[in-house]
Structure formats: C-alpha cells, structure tokens
N, C-alpha and C positions, 0 to 999 in steps of 0.2 A: 504494500500500500504506500502511496505517495503521501507526503506531508500534507498536501492540500486536500486529501481525501479523509483526513483524520478529524474526528470530532474534537473541538477545542472550545474552551471558554466556560466559565462558571454559569453564565446566563443560559447557554444552550443546554447544559446539563440540568439546570433547575427547571427549564421549560419542559424537558423530556420527563422529568420526575413528576411535574405538576400536571401536564396535560397530554402526555404521550400515552399511546395505547400499549398494552402489555400482553406478552405471550410467555408462558412459563414452560420450561423444559425440566428435565430431571436434575441437572446440575446448574443450569444457566437460566437466567431471566433475560428476556429481550424487551427493551422499551423502544418504541419507534414512533415517529411523527412524520406524517405524510402531508405534503403541501403542493399546491399547484405551481407549475414552473414551465417556462418555455423550453428549457433544456433539462434533461434528467440529470440530477445530481445526487450522489450517494455519499454521505459522510458517516463514518463508522467509528465507534469508540468501544474500548474494552476495559472493564473495571473489575478489580478484585478488592473487596473491603479489607481494611487494615486488620480488623479483628479476626480475619480468616487465618492468617499465618504471617511469617516474617517476609521481608522484602525479597529474598532470593526465591522463595516459593511463589510469591505473588507474581514476580516477573516471569517465572516458568509458566504459570497458568495463563498469563496474558499472551505469551508466545504461542502456547497451544491453541488458544482461541483464535488468534490472528491467522495461524496456519490452517486451522479448520475452516475458517471463513473464506479463505482464498479461492477454493474451487466453486463456492456458492455465489460468489460476487457477480459473475457474468449473467447468470440466470436472473438474479435480482435486478441488475441494470437493464436487461432487455424488457422485463416486466414494467419497469419505471418508464422506459422509452415509449412503450406502447400506450401507457395511460397518461403520459405527459405529467409525471409527478417527480418531485424530489423527495428524498427520504433522509432522515437522520435516525440512525440506529445505534443503540447502546446495548452491549452484551455485558451483563453483570453476573459474575460467578457467585452462585449461592452455596454450592456443595451439598453434601449429604452427611447426616450425623454419623452414620455407620461406616463411612468411607473416609479414611484420612487423606488429607490434601496431597501428600507425597505419593499416594497410590492411585491418583486419578490418571487414567490412561488417555492417550491421544484418540483412540477409537471411540471411547465414550463421549469425549468432548466433541469430536467430529459428528457423531450421530446426533447429538443434541443440537449443535449449530445447524446441521442440515434440516432437522425438523422445524426449528424456529424460522429459518429462512423460507421454508415452504409455507409456513403459516403467514409470514409477512407477504409473500408473493400472492397467496390466495386472497388476502385482504386488499391488496393493490388491484388485482384482477376483478374481484367481486364488486368493487365499488370504485367509481372514479374519485379522484382526490377532492377533498373538501374545498 
C-alpha cells in the first residue's frame, strides 16, 4: 500500500468510530464509511489496541492484516468503481480470549479479512453510496 492510500488523521478515525458502519469477523472488526465520489478512492487503516499486547506483537498483527488485505484490494476497488463510491476502511484487531496473540496465524487473519471485504463489497453493490 502506498502512503497516500493509508488512513490518517484523528478526525477520520473519530468519524469512522462515530458514524461508520460495522462488520465483525472472528478476530477482526471492520469499520467502513462509504461516500459519493467522482473517482473511486480507497483509504485503509489497520489498528491493534495497546491493551492487546506489546509493540512488537502489535506490529506483527498489523503486518499480517496488511498482507491479508493485499489480494482483496482489487476486488474492493472494482466494486467502488462500478458504484462510483469512495471508501474509508479501518480493520481493528479484536482477538479471541482463548487464543493468545502470539499464536494467531496468517491463514486465520486472511480468512477473516476476506470475509469482511466480501461483506463490504456486498454493501457497496447492494446499495448505491449515500
């Protein structure tokens, strides 16, 4: 992902938490906001709360989520192009009580991100942007 495709700024994050739509996966929660736009724009962010673990493990989880999102990005962009929308998406790692953070596998993160992206695509295709 390029720097200009990254979700940045406290105001954008607070807007997502306040008025964004939500989709929940097993390990990850997805907050997204769809808007009308002349060109399809996709800004993506990945967050891991500090209470989850230390910085090294948080960085590992963010890398796993970014890499799992990479193959799903094109399908999401094409759906946005068709409906003339722009999207801001935030993936927040929630974890599971019975699964330690250091044992989270790439395959489980990838499956979760793929399901969440499919849910966002279905919302984009089902309804035109507000």
